[in-house]
PyMOL Python script that loads the backbone (N, CA, C, O; Angstrom):
from pymol import cmd

cmd.read_pdbstr("""\
ATOM      1  N   MET A   1     204.271 109.092 126.720  1.00  0.00           N
ATOM      2  CA  MET A   1     203.245 108.156 126.311  1.00  0.00           C
ATOM      3  C   MET A   1     202.235 108.857 125.414  1.00  0.00           C
ATOM      4  O   MET A   1     201.836 109.994 125.669  1.00  0.00           O
ATOM      5  N   VAL A   2     201.834 108.161 124.364  1.00  0.00           N
ATOM      6  CA  VAL A   2     200.824 108.676 123.447  1.00  0.00           C
ATOM      7  C   VAL A   2     199.657 107.696 123.443  1.00  0.00           C
ATOM      8  O   VAL A   2     199.829 106.490 123.267  1.00  0.00           O
ATOM      9  N   LYS A   3     198.479 108.247 123.642  1.00  0.00           N
ATOM     10  CA  LYS A   3     197.260 107.420 123.635  1.00  0.00           C
ATOM     11  C   LYS A   3     196.253 108.091 122.724  1.00  0.00           C
ATOM     12  O   LYS A   3     195.978 109.284 122.861  1.00  0.00           O
ATOM     13  N   VAL A   4     195.701 107.325 121.794  1.00  0.00           N
ATOM     14  CA  VAL A   4     194.703 107.836 120.855  1.00  0.00           C
ATOM     15  C   VAL A   4     193.355 107.228 121.225  1.00  0.00           C
ATOM     16  O   VAL A   4     193.180 106.010 121.197  1.00  0.00           O
ATOM     17  N   TYR A   5     192.421 108.082 121.567  1.00  0.00           N
ATOM     18  CA  TYR A   5     191.049 107.642 121.836  1.00  0.00           C
ATOM     19  C   TYR A   5     190.313 107.725 120.505  1.00  0.00           C
ATOM     20  O   TYR A   5     190.262 108.784 119.879  1.00  0.00           O
ATOM     21  N   SER A   6     189.746 106.608 120.079  1.00  0.00           N
ATOM     22  CA  SER A   6     189.188 106.546 118.734  1.00  0.00           C
ATOM     23  C   SER A   6     187.976 105.628 118.689  1.00  0.00           C
ATOM     24  O   SER A   6     187.610 104.994 119.678  1.00  0.00           O
ATOM     25  N   THR A   7     187.364 105.576 117.505  1.00  0.00           N
ATOM     26  CA  THR A   7     186.329 104.588 117.216  1.00  0.00           C
ATOM     27  C   THR A   7     186.714 103.898 115.914  1.00  0.00           C
ATOM     28  O   THR A   7     187.583 104.374 115.184  1.00  0.00           O
ATOM     29  N   THR A   8     186.067 102.782 115.631  1.00  0.00           N
ATOM     30  CA  THR A   8     186.415 102.020 114.429  1.00  0.00           C
ATOM     31  C   THR A   8     185.955 102.705 113.143  1.00  0.00           C
ATOM     32  O   THR A   8     186.499 102.431 112.073  1.00  0.00           O
ATOM     33  N   THR A   9     184.962 103.592 113.231  1.00  0.00           N
ATOM     34  CA  THR A   9     184.401 104.191 112.018  1.00  0.00           C
ATOM     35  C   THR A   9     184.854 105.626 111.776  1.00  0.00           C
ATOM     36  O   THR A   9     184.380 106.272 110.841  1.00  0.00           O
ATOM     37  N   CYS A  10     185.759 106.130 112.598  1.00  0.00           N
ATOM     38  CA  CYS A  10     186.181 107.530 112.516  1.00  0.00           C
ATOM     39  C   CYS A  10     187.339 107.697 111.525  1.00  0.00           C
ATOM     40  O   CYS A  10     188.440 107.208 111.779  1.00  0.00           O
ATOM     41  N   PRO A  11     187.102 108.391 110.387  1.00  0.00           N
ATOM     42  CA  PRO A  11     188.186 108.556 109.412  1.00  0.00           C
ATOM     43  C   PRO A  11     189.351 109.410 109.941  1.00  0.00           C
ATOM     44  O   PRO A  11     190.504 109.165 109.586  1.00  0.00           O
ATOM     45  N   TRP A  12     189.059 110.406 110.781  1.00  0.00           N
ATOM     46  CA  TRP A  12     190.132 111.246 111.326  1.00  0.00           C
ATOM     47  C   TRP A  12     190.970 110.489 112.342  1.00  0.00           C
ATOM     48  O   TRP A  12     192.155 110.772 112.514  1.00  0.00           O
ATOM     49  N   CYS A  13     190.352 109.525 113.013  1.00  0.00           N
ATOM     50  CA  CYS A  13     191.108 108.661 113.928  1.00  0.00           C
ATOM     51  C   CYS A  13     192.108 107.826 113.137  1.00  0.00           C
ATOM     52  O   CYS A  13     193.266 107.681 113.528  1.00  0.00           O
ATOM     53  N   THR A  14     191.641 107.286 112.025  1.00  0.00           N
ATOM     54  CA  THR A  14     192.514 106.486 111.164  1.00  0.00           C
ATOM     55  C   THR A  14     193.668 107.329 110.647  1.00  0.00           C
ATOM     56  O   THR A  14     194.811 106.872 110.620  1.00  0.00           O
ATOM     57  N   LYS A  15     193.375 108.563 110.235  1.00  0.00           N
ATOM     58  CA  LYS A  15     194.433 109.457 109.750  1.00  0.00           C
ATOM     59  C   LYS A  15     195.450 109.761 110.856  1.00  0.00           C
ATOM     60  O   LYS A  15     196.657 109.754 110.613  1.00  0.00           O
ATOM     61  N   ALA A  16     194.965 110.022 112.051  1.00  0.00           N
ATOM     62  CA  ALA A  16     195.853 110.343 113.172  1.00  0.00           C
ATOM     63  C   ALA A  16     196.751 109.151 113.497  1.00  0.00           C
ATOM     64  O   ALA A  16     197.956 109.315 113.686  1.00  0.00           O
ATOM     65  N   LYS A  17     196.175 107.967 113.562  1.00  0.00           N
ATOM     66  CA  LYS A  17     196.957 106.768 113.884  1.00  0.00           C
ATOM     67  C   LYS A  17     197.948 106.447 112.776  1.00  0.00           C
ATOM     68  O   LYS A  17     199.078 106.043 113.052  1.00  0.00           O
ATOM     69  N   SER A  18     197.541 106.622 111.534  1.00  0.00           N
ATOM     70  CA  SER A  18     198.449 106.390 110.409  1.00  0.00           C
ATOM     71  C   SER A  18     199.606 107.383 110.435  1.00  0.00           C
ATOM     72  O   SER A  18     200.750 107.020 110.161  1.00  0.00           O
ATOM     73  N   TYR A  19     199.305 108.625 110.762  1.00  0.00           N
ATOM     74  CA  TYR A  19     200.344 109.647 110.834  1.00  0.00           C
ATOM     75  C   TYR A  19     201.363 109.301 111.924  1.00  0.00           C
ATOM     76  O   TYR A  19     202.570 109.358 111.689  1.00  0.00           O
ATOM     77  N   LEU A  20     200.878 108.945 113.108  1.00  0.00           N
ATOM     78  CA  LEU A  20     201.778 108.578 114.200  1.00  0.00           C
ATOM     79  C   LEU A  20     202.638 107.369 113.808  1.00  0.00           C
ATOM     80  O   LEU A  20     203.839 107.345 114.075  1.00  0.00           O
ATOM     81  N   ALA A  21     202.028 106.388 113.186  1.00  0.00           N
ATOM     82  CA  ALA A  21     202.773 105.201 112.753  1.00  0.00           C
ATOM     83  C   ALA A  21     203.832 105.576 111.722  1.00  0.00           C
ATOM     84  O   ALA A  21     204.940 105.041 111.751  1.00  0.00           O
ATOM     85  N   SER A  22     203.500 106.494 110.807  1.00  0.00           N
ATOM     86  CA  SER A  22     204.456 106.906 109.770  1.00  0.00           C
ATOM     87  C   SER A  22     205.669 107.620 110.362  1.00  0.00           C
ATOM     88  O   SER A  22     206.737 107.658 109.751  1.00  0.00           O
ATOM     89  N   LYS A  23     205.494 108.181 111.552  1.00  0.00           N
ATOM     90  CA  LYS A  23     206.587 108.874 112.243  1.00  0.00           C
ATOM     91  C   LYS A  23     207.260 107.963 113.274  1.00  0.00           C
ATOM     92  O   LYS A  23     208.084 108.412 114.070  1.00  0.00           O
ATOM     93  N   ASN A  24     206.896 106.671 113.246  1.00  0.00           N
ATOM     94  CA  ASN A  24     207.449 105.677 114.183  1.00  0.00           C
ATOM     95  C   ASN A  24     207.200 106.033 115.643  1.00  0.00           C
ATOM     96  O   ASN A  24     208.048 105.798 116.505  1.00  0.00           O
ATOM     97  N   ILE A  25     206.020 106.608 115.913  1.00  0.00           N
ATOM     98  CA  ILE A  25     205.620 106.949 117.270  1.00  0.00           C
ATOM     99  C   ILE A  25     204.769 105.795 117.810  1.00  0.00           C
ATOM    100  O   ILE A  25     203.729 105.462 117.242  1.00  0.00           O
ATOM    101  N   ASP A  26     205.220 105.195 118.906  1.00  0.00           N
ATOM    102  CA  ASP A  26     204.423 104.154 119.556  1.00  0.00           C
ATOM    103  C   ASP A  26     203.235 104.806 120.256  1.00  0.00           C
ATOM    104  O   ASP A  26     203.381 105.842 120.905  1.00  0.00           O
ATOM    105  N   PHE A  27     202.075 104.201 120.124  1.00  0.00           N
ATOM    106  CA  PHE A  27     200.887 104.746 120.780  1.00  0.00           C
ATOM    107  C   PHE A  27     199.959 103.616 121.187  1.00  0.00           C
ATOM    108  O   PHE A  27     200.012 102.509 120.651  1.00  0.00           O
ATOM    109  N   ILE A  28     199.116 103.930 122.143  1.00  0.00           N
ATOM    110  CA  ILE A  28     198.063 103.019 122.579  1.00  0.00           C
ATOM    111  C   ILE A  28     196.785 103.457 121.883  1.00  0.00           C
ATOM    112  O   ILE A  28     196.431 104.636 121.912  1.00  0.00           O
ATOM    113  N   ASP A  29     196.099 102.525 121.265  1.00  0.00           N
ATOM    114  CA  ASP A  29     194.823 102.814 120.618  1.00  0.00           C
ATOM    115  C   ASP A  29     193.710 102.401 121.570  1.00  0.00           C
ATOM    116  O   ASP A  29     193.513 101.213 121.825  1.00  0.00           O
ATOM    117  N   ALA A  30     192.989 103.375 122.092  1.00  0.00           N
ATOM    118  CA  ALA A  30     191.885 103.119 123.019  1.00  0.00           C
ATOM    119  C   ALA A  30     190.568 103.325 122.278  1.00  0.00           C
ATOM    120  O   ALA A  30     190.180 104.455 121.983  1.00  0.00           O
ATOM    121  N   ASN A  31     189.889 102.225 121.982  1.00  0.00           N
ATOM    122  CA  ASN A  31     188.636 102.286 121.240  1.00  0.00           C
ATOM    123  C   ASN A  31     187.490 102.586 122.207  1.00  0.00           C
ATOM    124  O   ASN A  31     187.053 101.715 122.959  1.00  0.00           O
ATOM    125  N   VAL A  32     187.016 103.822 122.177  1.00  0.00           N
ATOM    126  CA  VAL A  32     185.977 104.257 123.117  1.00  0.00           C
ATOM    127  C   VAL A  32     184.594 103.727 122.736  1.00  0.00           C
ATOM    128  O   VAL A  32     183.640 103.847 123.504  1.00  0.00           O
ATOM    129  N   GLN A  33     184.500 103.150 121.563  1.00  0.00           N
ATOM    130  CA  GLN A  33     183.256 102.536 121.120  1.00  0.00           C
ATOM    131  C   GLN A  33     183.042 101.215 121.861  1.00  0.00           C
ATOM    132  O   GLN A  33     181.910 100.860 122.192  1.00  0.00           O
ATOM    133  N   ASP A  34     184.125 100.495 122.116  1.00  0.00           N
ATOM    134  CA  ASP A  34     184.052  99.176 122.739  1.00  0.00           C
ATOM    135  C   ASP A  34     184.433  99.180 124.216  1.00  0.00           C
ATOM    136  O   ASP A  34     184.002  98.305 124.966  1.00  0.00           O
ATOM    137  N   ASP A  35     185.232 100.147 124.638  1.00  0.00           N
ATOM    138  CA  ASP A  35     185.797 100.155 125.982  1.00  0.00           C
ATOM    139  C   ASP A  35     185.239 101.352 126.775  1.00  0.00           C
ATOM    140  O   ASP A  35     185.671 102.490 126.594  1.00  0.00           O
ATOM    141  N   MET A  36     184.280 101.065 127.647  1.00  0.00           N
ATOM    142  CA  MET A  36     183.632 102.145 128.406  1.00  0.00           C
ATOM    143  C   MET A  36     184.599 102.819 129.387  1.00  0.00           C
ATOM    144  O   MET A  36     184.446 104.007 129.673  1.00  0.00           O
ATOM    145  N   ASN A  37     185.583 102.093 129.903  1.00  0.00           N
ATOM    146  CA  ASN A  37     186.579 102.718 130.775  1.00  0.00           C
ATOM    147  C   ASN A  37     187.398 103.739 130.000  1.00  0.00           C
ATOM    148  O   ASN A  37     187.686 104.823 130.508  1.00  0.00           O
ATOM    149  N   ALA A  38     187.774 103.394 128.768  1.00  0.00           N
ATOM    150  CA  ALA A  38     188.521 104.332 127.918  1.00  0.00           C
ATOM    151  C   ALA A  38     187.654 105.541 127.580  1.00  0.00           C
ATOM    152  O   ALA A  38     188.141 106.671 127.533  1.00  0.00           O
ATOM    153  N   ARG A  39     186.373 105.298 127.346  1.00  0.00           N
ATOM    154  CA  ARG A  39     185.444 106.394 127.038  1.00  0.00           C
ATOM    155  C   ARG A  39     185.361 107.356 128.220  1.00  0.00           C
ATOM    156  O   ARG A  39     185.431 108.572 128.041  1.00  0.00           O
ATOM    157  N   ASP A  40     185.212 106.816 129.417  1.00  0.00           N
ATOM    158  CA  ASP A  40     185.130 107.660 130.615  1.00  0.00           C
ATOM    159  C   ASP A  40     186.437 108.425 130.835  1.00  0.00           C
ATOM    160  O   ASP A  40     186.424 109.601 131.199  1.00  0.00           O
ATOM    161  N   GLU A  41     187.553 107.751 130.610  1.00  0.00           N
ATOM    162  CA  GLU A  41     188.864 108.390 130.750  1.00  0.00           C
ATOM    163  C   GLU A  41     188.988 109.559 129.774  1.00  0.00           C
ATOM    164  O   GLU A  41     189.443 110.640 130.150  1.00  0.00           O
ATOM    165  N   MET A  42     188.582 109.339 128.515  1.00  0.00           N
ATOM    166  CA  MET A  42     188.636 110.383 127.495  1.00  0.00           C
ATOM    167  C   MET A  42     187.763 111.573 127.894  1.00  0.00           C
ATOM    168  O   MET A  42     188.185 112.723 127.776  1.00  0.00           O
ATOM    169  N   LEU A  43     186.558 111.296 128.363  1.00  0.00           N
ATOM    170  CA  LEU A  43     185.644 112.373 128.764  1.00  0.00           C
ATOM    171  C   LEU A  43     186.216 113.175 129.937  1.00  0.00           C
ATOM    172  O   LEU A  43     186.099 114.400 129.965  1.00  0.00           O
ATOM    173  N   ASN A  44     186.825 112.498 130.891  1.00  0.00           N
ATOM    174  CA  ASN A  44     187.412 113.189 132.038  1.00  0.00           C
ATOM    175  C   ASN A  44     188.591 114.069 131.629  1.00  0.00           C
ATOM    176  O   ASN A  44     188.771 115.161 132.166  1.00  0.00           O
ATOM    177  N   LEU A  45     189.393 113.589 130.676  1.00  0.00           N
ATOM    178  CA  LEU A  45     190.563 114.347 130.240  1.00  0.00           C
ATOM    179  C   LEU A  45     190.215 115.516 129.326  1.00  0.00           C
ATOM    180  O   LEU A  45     190.781 116.602 129.446  1.00  0.00           O
ATOM    181  N   SER A  46     189.280 115.281 128.411  1.00  0.00           N
ATOM    182  CA  SER A  46     189.044 116.256 127.336  1.00  0.00           C
ATOM    183  C   SER A  46     187.718 116.992 127.422  1.00  0.00           C
ATOM    184  O   SER A  46     187.561 118.050 126.812  1.00  0.00           O
ATOM    185  N   HIS A  47     186.763 116.452 128.167  1.00  0.00           N
ATOM    186  CA  HIS A  47     185.401 116.998 128.216  1.00  0.00           C
ATOM    187  C   HIS A  47     184.777 117.027 126.819  1.00  0.00           C
ATOM    188  O   HIS A  47     183.937 117.873 126.514  1.00  0.00           O
ATOM    189  N   GLN A  48     185.210 116.076 125.974  1.00  0.00           N
ATOM    190  CA  GLN A  48     184.734 115.983 124.596  1.00  0.00           C
ATOM    191  C   GLN A  48     184.117 114.615 124.359  1.00  0.00           C
ATOM    192  O   GLN A  48     184.572 113.612 124.908  1.00  0.00           O
ATOM    193  N   ASN A  49     183.074 114.587 123.534  1.00  0.00           N
ATOM    194  CA  ASN A  49     182.507 113.316 123.082  1.00  0.00           C
ATOM    195  C   ASN A  49     183.087 112.889 121.745  1.00  0.00           C
ATOM    196  O   ASN A  49     183.067 111.708 121.397  1.00  0.00           O
ATOM    197  N   GLY A  50     183.611 113.868 120.987  1.00  0.00           N
ATOM    198  CA  GLY A  50     184.121 113.584 119.651  1.00  0.00           C
ATOM    199  C   GLY A  50     185.508 112.962 119.693  1.00  0.00           C
ATOM    200  O   GLY A  50     186.265 113.149 120.645  1.00  0.00           O
ATOM    201  N   VAL A  51     185.819 112.226 118.650  1.00  0.00           N
ATOM    202  CA  VAL A  51     187.135 111.608 118.504  1.00  0.00           C
ATOM    203  C   VAL A  51     187.752 112.069 117.181  1.00  0.00           C
ATOM    204  O   VAL A  51     187.012 112.497 116.295  1.00  0.00           O
ATOM    205  N   PRO A  52     189.041 112.000 117.015  1.00  0.00           N
ATOM    206  CA  PRO A  52     190.010 111.494 117.970  1.00  0.00           C
ATOM    207  C   PRO A  52     190.350 112.517 119.050  1.00  0.00           C
ATOM    208  O   PRO A  52     190.290 113.729 118.840  1.00  0.00           O
ATOM    209  N   VAL A  53     190.704 111.984 120.201  1.00  0.00           N
ATOM    210  CA  VAL A  53     191.333 112.750 121.272  1.00  0.00           C
ATOM    211  C   VAL A  53     192.680 112.074 121.491  1.00  0.00           C
ATOM    212  O   VAL A  53     192.748 110.860 121.679  1.00  0.00           O
ATOM    213  N   ILE A  54     193.746 112.858 121.467  1.00  0.00           N
ATOM    214  CA  ILE A  54     195.087 112.298 121.593  1.00  0.00           C
ATOM    215  C   ILE A  54     195.734 112.857 122.850  1.00  0.00           C
ATOM    216  O   ILE A  54     195.793 114.070 123.053  1.00  0.00           O
ATOM    217  N   ASN A  55     196.216 111.949 123.688  1.00  0.00           N
ATOM    218  CA  ASN A  55     196.901 112.332 124.918  1.00  0.00           C
ATOM    219  C   ASN A  55     198.395 112.106 124.691  1.00  0.00           C
ATOM    220  O   ASN A  55     198.848 110.970 124.546  1.00  0.00           O
ATOM    221  N   ILE A  56     199.153 113.205 124.662  1.00  0.00           N
ATOM    222  CA  ILE A  56     200.599 113.131 124.475  1.00  0.00           C
ATOM    223  C   ILE A  56     201.243 113.619 125.761  1.00  0.00           C
ATOM    224  O   ILE A  56     201.336 114.822 126.006  1.00  0.00           O
ATOM    225  N   ASP A  57     201.686 112.674 126.576  1.00  0.00           N
ATOM    226  CA  ASP A  57     202.338 113.000 127.857  1.00  0.00           C
ATOM    227  C   ASP A  57     201.524 113.990 128.686  1.00  0.00           C
ATOM    228  O   ASP A  57     202.076 114.918 129.278  1.00  0.00           O
ATOM    229  N   GLY A  58     200.200 113.785 128.723  1.00  0.00           N
ATOM    230  CA  GLY A  58     199.338 114.638 129.525  1.00  0.00           C
ATOM    231  C   GLY A  58     198.812 115.864 128.809  1.00  0.00           C
ATOM    232  O   GLY A  58     197.979 116.585 129.355  1.00  0.00           O
ATOM    233  N   ASN A  59     199.283 116.115 127.592  1.00  0.00           N
ATOM    234  CA  ASN A  59     198.769 117.213 126.769  1.00  0.00           C
ATOM    235  C   ASN A  59     197.681 116.662 125.864  1.00  0.00           C
ATOM    236  O   ASN A  59     197.904 115.698 125.132  1.00  0.00           O
ATOM    237  N   ILE A  60     196.510 117.271 125.914  1.00  0.00           N
ATOM    238  CA  ILE A  60     195.358 116.763 125.171  1.00  0.00           C
ATOM    239  C   ILE A  60     195.217 117.505 123.847  1.00  0.00           C
ATOM    240  O   ILE A  60     195.177 118.735 123.803  1.00  0.00           O
ATOM    241  N   VAL A  61     195.143 116.728 122.773  1.00  0.00           N
ATOM    242  CA  VAL A  61     194.928 117.269 121.426  1.00  0.00           C
ATOM    243  C   VAL A  61     193.559 116.786 120.973  1.00  0.00           C
ATOM    244  O   VAL A  61     193.290 115.586 120.942  1.00  0.00           O
ATOM    245  N   ILE A  62     192.694 117.741 120.619  1.00  0.00           N
ATOM    246  CA  ILE A  62     191.351 117.412 120.143  1.00  0.00           C
ATOM    247  C   ILE A  62     191.392 117.375 118.620  1.00  0.00           C
ATOM    248  O   ILE A  62     191.790 118.347 117.979  1.00  0.00           O
ATOM    249  N   GLY A  63     190.979 116.254 118.049  1.00  0.00           N
ATOM    250  CA  GLY A  63     190.988 116.117 116.596  1.00  0.00           C
ATOM    251  C   GLY A  63     192.385 115.811 116.078  1.00  0.00           C
ATOM    252  O   GLY A  63     193.330 115.678 116.855  1.00  0.00           O
ATOM    253  N   PHE A  64     192.508 115.702 114.769  1.00  0.00           N
ATOM    254  CA  PHE A  64     193.798 115.433 114.140  1.00  0.00           C
ATOM    255  C   PHE A  64     194.453 116.768 113.817  1.00  0.00           C
ATOM    256  O   PHE A  64     194.387 117.253 112.687  1.00  0.00           O
ATOM    257  N   ASP A  65     195.080 117.346 114.822  1.00  0.00           N
ATOM    258  CA  ASP A  65     195.775 118.628 114.701  1.00  0.00           C
ATOM    259  C   ASP A  65     197.262 118.331 114.511  1.00  0.00           C
ATOM    260  O   ASP A  65     198.030 118.270 115.471  1.00  0.00           O
ATOM    261  N   LYS A  66     197.646 118.148 113.237  1.00  0.00           N
ATOM    262  CA  LYS A  66     199.002 117.723 112.915  1.00  0.00           C
ATOM    263  C   LYS A  66     200.058 118.672 113.465  1.00  0.00           C
ATOM    264  O   LYS A  66     201.080 118.226 113.987  1.00  0.00           O
ATOM    265  N   ALA A  67     199.824 119.969 113.354  1.00  0.00           N
ATOM    266  CA  ALA A  67     200.802 120.958 113.845  1.00  0.00           C
ATOM    267  C   ALA A  67     201.014 120.817 115.363  1.00  0.00           C
ATOM    268  O   ALA A  67     202.144 120.880 115.848  1.00  0.00           O
ATOM    269  N   LYS A  68     199.929 120.628 116.090  1.00  0.00           N
ATOM    270  CA  LYS A  68     200.028 120.473 117.548  1.00  0.00           C
ATOM    271  C   LYS A  68     200.720 119.158 117.904  1.00  0.00           C
ATOM    272  O   LYS A  68     201.538 119.110 118.823  1.00  0.00           O
ATOM    273  N   ILE A  69     200.391 118.100 117.180  1.00  0.00           N
ATOM    274  CA  ILE A  69     201.029 116.800 117.399  1.00  0.00           C
ATOM    275  C   ILE A  69     202.531 116.926 117.156  1.00  0.00           C
ATOM    276  O   ILE A  69     203.338 116.466 117.964  1.00  0.00           O
ATOM    277  N   ASP A  70     202.897 117.548 116.044  1.00  0.00           N
ATOM    278  CA  ASP A  70     204.317 117.733 115.712  1.00  0.00           C
ATOM    279  C   ASP A  70     205.028 118.536 116.798  1.00  0.00           C
ATOM    280  O   ASP A  70     206.147 118.211 117.195  1.00  0.00           O
ATOM    281  N   GLU A  71     204.369 119.577 117.267  1.00  0.00           N
ATOM    282  CA  GLU A  71     204.965 120.427 118.314  1.00  0.00           C
ATOM    283  C   GLU A  71     205.201 119.627 119.591  1.00  0.00           C
ATOM    284  O   GLU A  71     206.284 119.685 120.175  1.00  0.00           O
ATOM    285  N   LEU A  72     204.190 118.883 120.022  1.00  0.00           N
ATOM    286  CA  LEU A  72     204.294 118.142 121.280  1.00  0.00           C
ATOM    287  C   LEU A  72     205.289 116.983 121.211  1.00  0.00           C
ATOM    288  O   LEU A  72     205.876 116.593 122.221  1.00  0.00           O
ATOM    289  N   LEU A  73     205.471 116.441 120.007  1.00  0.00           N
ATOM    290  CA  LEU A  73     206.397 115.316 119.836  1.00  0.00           C
ATOM    291  C   LEU A  73     207.748 115.751 119.264  1.00  0.00           C
ATOM    292  O   LEU A  73     208.598 114.915 118.959  1.00  0.00           O
ATOM    293  N   ASN A  74     207.938 117.067 119.120  1.00  0.00           N
ATOM    294  CA  ASN A  74     209.185 117.619 118.564  1.00  0.00           C
ATOM    295  C   ASN A  74     209.496 117.011 117.187  1.00  0.00           C
ATOM    296  O   ASN A  74     210.614 116.565 116.929  1.00  0.00           O
ATOM    297  N   LEU A  75     208.494 117.004 116.322  1.00  0.00           N
ATOM    298  CA  LEU A  75     208.650 116.410 115.001  1.00  0.00           C
ATOM    299  C   LEU A  75     208.897 117.433 113.884  1.00  0.00           C
ATOM    300  O   LEU A  75     209.015 117.049 112.721  1.00  0.00           O
ATOM    301  N   SER A  76     208.974 118.705 114.212  1.00  0.00           N
ATOM    302  CA  SER A  76     209.088 119.728 113.158  1.00  0.00           C
ATOM    303  C   SER A  76     210.382 119.747 112.450  1.00  0.00           C
ATOM    304  O   SER A  76     210.581 120.564 111.551  1.00  0.00           O
TER     305      SER A  76
END
""", "prot")
cmd.dss("prot")
cmd.show_as("cartoon", "prot")
cmd.util.cbc("prot")
cmd.orient("prot")
């Protein structure tokens, strides 16, 4: 499972989601700006306030770290 914690105004969130879509990776978009439960979940998992935070099968990626995303999804 891939879950992207994002906000509507975050350009790096948009890049991360676009990248995942371009690789045909299904993901859940959790908008932490509107959904306080998603915000709390993100904070508990990452201890970060910044977005994007990407949860790939329990592995937390802070920011749009393409190399780490590729590694975790075996996209190399």
